[in-house]
C-alpha positions in Angstrom: 125.5 110.1 128.4 127.7 107.1 128.2 125.6 105.4 130.8 122.5 106.0 128.8 124.1 104.5 125.6 125.2 101.4 127.5 121.6 101.0 128.8 120.3 101.5 125.3 122.6 98.8 123.9 121.6 96.4 126.7 117.9 96.8 126.0 118.4 96.4 122.3 120.4 93.3 122.9 117.7 91.9 125.1 115.0 92.6 122.5 117.2 90.9 119.9 117.5 87.8 122.1 113.7 87.7 122.6 113.3 87.8 118.8 115.8 85.0 118.3 114.1 82.9 121.0 110.4 83.4 120.5 109.7 80.3 122.8 110.3 82.7 125.7 107.1 84.5 124.8 103.8 83.3 126.1 102.3 80.6 123.8 99.2 81.4 121.8 96.2 79.7 123.3 93.8 78.2 120.8 91.0 75.7 120.8 90.5 72.9 118.2 86.9 71.7 118.0 86.5 68.1 116.8 83.6 67.0 114.7 83.1 64.0 116.9 84.5 62.2 119.9 88.3 61.6 120.4 89.4 58.2 119.1 92.1 56.5 117.1 91.0 58.4 114.0 91.9 61.7 115.7 95.0 60.4 117.6 97.4 62.5 115.5 96.0 65.7 117.1 97.2 64.3 120.5 100.4 63.1 119.0 101.2 66.7 117.9 101.0 67.7 121.5 103.1 64.8 122.9 105.7 65.1 120.2 106.1 68.8 121.0 104.9 70.0 117.6 102.5 72.5 119.1 105.1 73.7 121.5 107.6 74.2 118.6 105.1 76.5 117.0 104.5 78.4 120.2 101.0 77.1 120.6 98.9 75.9 123.6 96.2 73.8 122.1 93.0 72.7 123.8 91.3 69.8 122.0 87.5 69.7 122.3 85.2 66.7 121.7 82.3 67.4 119.3 78.8 66.4 118.3 79.1 66.4 114.5 80.3 68.6 111.7 77.4 71.1 112.1 78.3 71.6 115.8 81.9 72.1 115.0 81.2 74.6 112.3 78.8 76.6 114.6 81.4 76.7 117.3 84.1 78.2 115.0 81.7 80.5 113.2 80.6 82.0 116.5 84.1 82.3 117.8 83.8 79.6 120.5 86.9 77.9 118.9 89.6 79.1 116.6 89.8 75.9 114.6 87.3 73.2 113.7 87.3 69.8 112.0 84.5 68.4 109.8 83.7 67.2 106.3 84.3 69.6 103.4 81.0 68.3 102.0 79.3 69.5 105.2 81.0 72.9 104.9 79.9 73.2 101.2 76.3 72.3 102.2 76.3 74.9 104.9 77.7 77.5 102.4 74.7 76.8 100.1 72.1 76.9 102.9 73.3 79.8 104.9 76.6 81.1 103.5 78.3 80.2 106.8 81.4 82.3 107.5 84.0 79.6 107.4 86.9 78.6 105.1 88.7 75.3 104.9 92.5 75.6 105.1 93.8 72.0 105.1 92.4 68.7 104.0 92.8 65.7 106.4 90.9 62.9 104.6 91.8 63.1 100.9 89.9 60.0 100.0 86.2 59.4 100.7 85.9 57.5 104.0 82.3 56.3 103.5 81.7 52.5 103.3 79.1 49.8 103.5 80.1 47.2 106.0 78.5 43.8 105.8 79.3 40.1 106.4 79.9 37.1 104.3 76.6 35.7 105.6 74.5 38.3 103.9 75.6 37.5 100.3 76.4 41.2 99.7 79.6 41.2 97.6 79.2 44.6 95.9 76.8 47.5 96.1 74.8 45.9 93.3 73.7 43.2 95.8 72.0 45.6 98.3 68.6 45.5 96.5 66.0 43.9 98.8 68.4 44.2 101.8 68.1 46.1 105.1 70.8 48.7 105.6 71.3 50.6 108.9 72.8 54.1 109.2 73.1 56.9 111.7 70.5 59.7 111.2 73.1 62.5 111.0 76.0 61.0 109.1 77.1 62.9 106.0 77.2 59.5 104.2 73.4 59.6 103.9 73.7 62.4 101.3 75.5 60.6 98.5 73.9 57.1 99.3 71.0 57.3 96.9 73.1 58.8 94.1 75.8 56.2 94.6 73.2 53.4 94.4 71.8 54.8 91.1 75.4 55.2 89.8 75.8 51.4 90.4 72.5 50.4 88.9 70.5 50.0 92.1 67.1 51.7 92.7 67.3 53.3 96.2 63.6 52.5 96.8 64.5 48.8 96.6 66.7 49.1 99.7 65.2 49.4 103.3 67.2 52.1 105.1 67.0 52.0 108.9 68.1 55.2 110.7 69.3 54.2 114.2 71.6 55.3 117.0 75.2 55.0 115.8 76.1 52.8 118.8 73.7 50.1 117.7 75.1 49.8 114.1 77.7 47.1 114.7 75.4 45.1 117.1 72.6 45.2 114.5 75.0 43.8 111.9 76.2 41.1 114.3 72.7 40.0 115.2 71.3 40.1 111.7 68.9 42.9 112.3 70.7 44.7 109.4 72.3 43.2 106.4 74.8 46.0 106.2 75.7 49.3 108.0 76.9 52.6 106.7 80.0 53.8 108.4 83.5 55.1 107.7 86.1 52.6 106.7 88.2 53.3 109.8 85.3 52.0 112.0 86.2 48.5 110.7 88.5 47.5 113.7 85.7 48.2 116.1 83.1 46.3 114.1 85.5 43.3 113.7 85.8 42.9 117.4 82.0 42.6 117.7 81.6 40.4 114.7 84.3 38.0 115.9 82.2 37.4 119.0 79.4 35.9 116.9 81.9 34.2 114.5 81.0 36.4 111.5 83.4 37.6 108.9 83.3 41.3 107.8 83.1 42.5 104.2 84.1 46.1 103.6 82.8 47.9 100.5 84.5 51.4 100.4 82.5 53.8 98.4 85.6 55.2 96.8 85.7 51.9 94.9 82.2 52.6 93.5 82.6 56.1 92.2 82.4 58.4 95.3 85.3 60.9 95.2 86.1 64.0 97.1 87.5 65.5 100.3 86.0 64.7 103.7 87.5 65.7 107.1 89.2 69.1 106.8 90.4 71.9 109.1 88.5 75.1 108.9 88.6 78.6 110.4 86.7 81.9 110.2 87.7 84.3 107.4 88.4 86.8 110.2 90.9 84.4 111.8 92.6 83.8 108.5 92.8 87.5 107.7 93.9 88.7 111.1 95.9 85.8 112.5 97.1 84.0 109.4 100.5 83.2 111.0 98.6 81.3 113.7 96.8 79.3 111.0 100.1 78.5 109.3 101.7 77.4 112.5 98.8 75.2 113.6 98.4 73.4 110.2 102.2 73.0 110.0 102.2 71.2 113.4 99.3 68.9 112.2 101.2 67.9 109.1 104.2 66.9 111.1 101.9 64.8 113.3 100.4 63.1 110.3 103.8 62.2 109.0 104.8 60.8 112.4 101.5 58.9 112.6 102.3 57.3 109.3 105.6 56.0 110.6 104.7 55.3 114.2 100.9 54.8 114.8 101.6 53.3 118.2 103.0 56.6 119.4 99.7 58.2 118.4 97.7 55.7 120.3 99.9 56.2 123.4 99.4 60.0 123.1 95.6 59.6 122.9 95.5 57.3 125.9 97.6 59.7 127.9 95.1 62.5 127.3 92.0 60.3 127.3 92.8 57.4 129.8 89.4 55.6 129.3 90.5 54.9 125.7 91.2 51.3 124.8 94.8 51.4 123.5 94.6 48.5 121.1 91.4 49.7 119.6 92.8 53.2 119.2 95.9 51.8 117.5 93.8 49.7 115.1 91.6 52.7 114.2 94.7 54.9 113.7 96.2 52.4 111.3 92.8 52.1 109.5 92.8 55.9 109.1 96.1 56.1 107.3 94.8 55.3 103.8 92.3 58.2 104.1 95.2 60.6 104.7 97.9 59.0 102.5 96.7 57.8 99.1 97.0 58.6 95.4 95.5 62.0 95.9 98.0 62.9 98.6 100.9 61.7 96.4 99.7 63.7 93.5 98.8 67.0 95.3 100.9 66.9 98.4 100.1 66.5 102.1 97.6 69.1 103.3 97.0 70.6 99.9 93.6 71.2 98.3 93.4 70.2 94.6 90.9 72.5 92.7 89.8 69.5 90.7 89.0 67.4 93.7 87.3 70.3 95.4 85.1 70.7 92.4 84.3 66.9 92.5 83.4 67.2 96.1 81.1 70.1 95.2 79.5 68.2 92.3 78.4 65.5 94.8 77.1 68.1 97.2 75.2 69.9 94.5 73.4 66.7 93.6 72.4 66.1 97.2 71.2 69.7 97.7 69.4 69.7 94.3 71.1 72.9 93.2 72.9 73.7 89.9 76.7 73.5 90.1 77.0 77.2 89.3 75.2 78.1 92.5 78.5 78.2 94.3 82.2 78.5 93.4 83.6 75.7 95.6 87.0 77.3 95.6 85.5 80.2 97.6 85.1 77.7 100.5 88.8 76.8 100.6 92.2 78.5 101.0 95.1 77.1 99.0 97.8 79.6 100.1 98.3 78.4 103.7 99.7 75.1 102.5 102.4 77.0 100.6 103.7 78.6 103.7 103.9 75.5 105.9 
């Protein structure tokens, strides 16, 4: 009897130790599906790995290159990946079109990243100057949605602007060679464009759309409602690791660039560093200061939806935008 009691205490002690040291348990394996290719704008995901933030949360994370927000949403909705990254505007659009089973749990870009990039040679100093100009854009960028509404908001008839839809890899070269007077890209593409423009001795002019009335969330982390309901702790741990990586990125962007290059050796380190730095204002800005890092503001979610509703030509009461986001995960991490 005494022998059995001793064994019982020993087993209980071992179980207690396992609970105190959860790192001894096998890490949860998850996949994170990007909305596009790995680069300096996504370096903090790799920084989270190198800094041990995933490990600290008992996570084994696979980072997957993507082919756009739609591709990322499809992968997560079908269970091919647990987490995805893409524009909240794209998610809201998909909710209207097909009620896609996804929910956003963390904003990454809390300021609109869209911009018109031009040069001093074109004479374009503001959006009001684009009438009669040739503007190049990618066929699938989400920036194409608000473009005509933004022009009208700034007193420009969209029909007075020639819009060229081209392969995204040709945007900067077209601007450099004068085949386009401006290109539609995210603000954090500027470092890449600058390198190309410097080769032809042209000076870049950046017109962020956030300066001309476009507001709302962009890149966000989303999951399936099933994952959120059944594996909520996993969602909390993953988003907590990402927030730590964002804060470290803010202080040491060079570490993020190094982490990216370690995982993706073909990456140009200096280009990645420049893009990582250019991404910081999208993550850390007045909205972040007001609402907190990784926190959805109902007011800004509504503003994001108002822009999407215009683009989709649907009434704003067609969807409750807050049904597409979860605000409770942030409270737990």
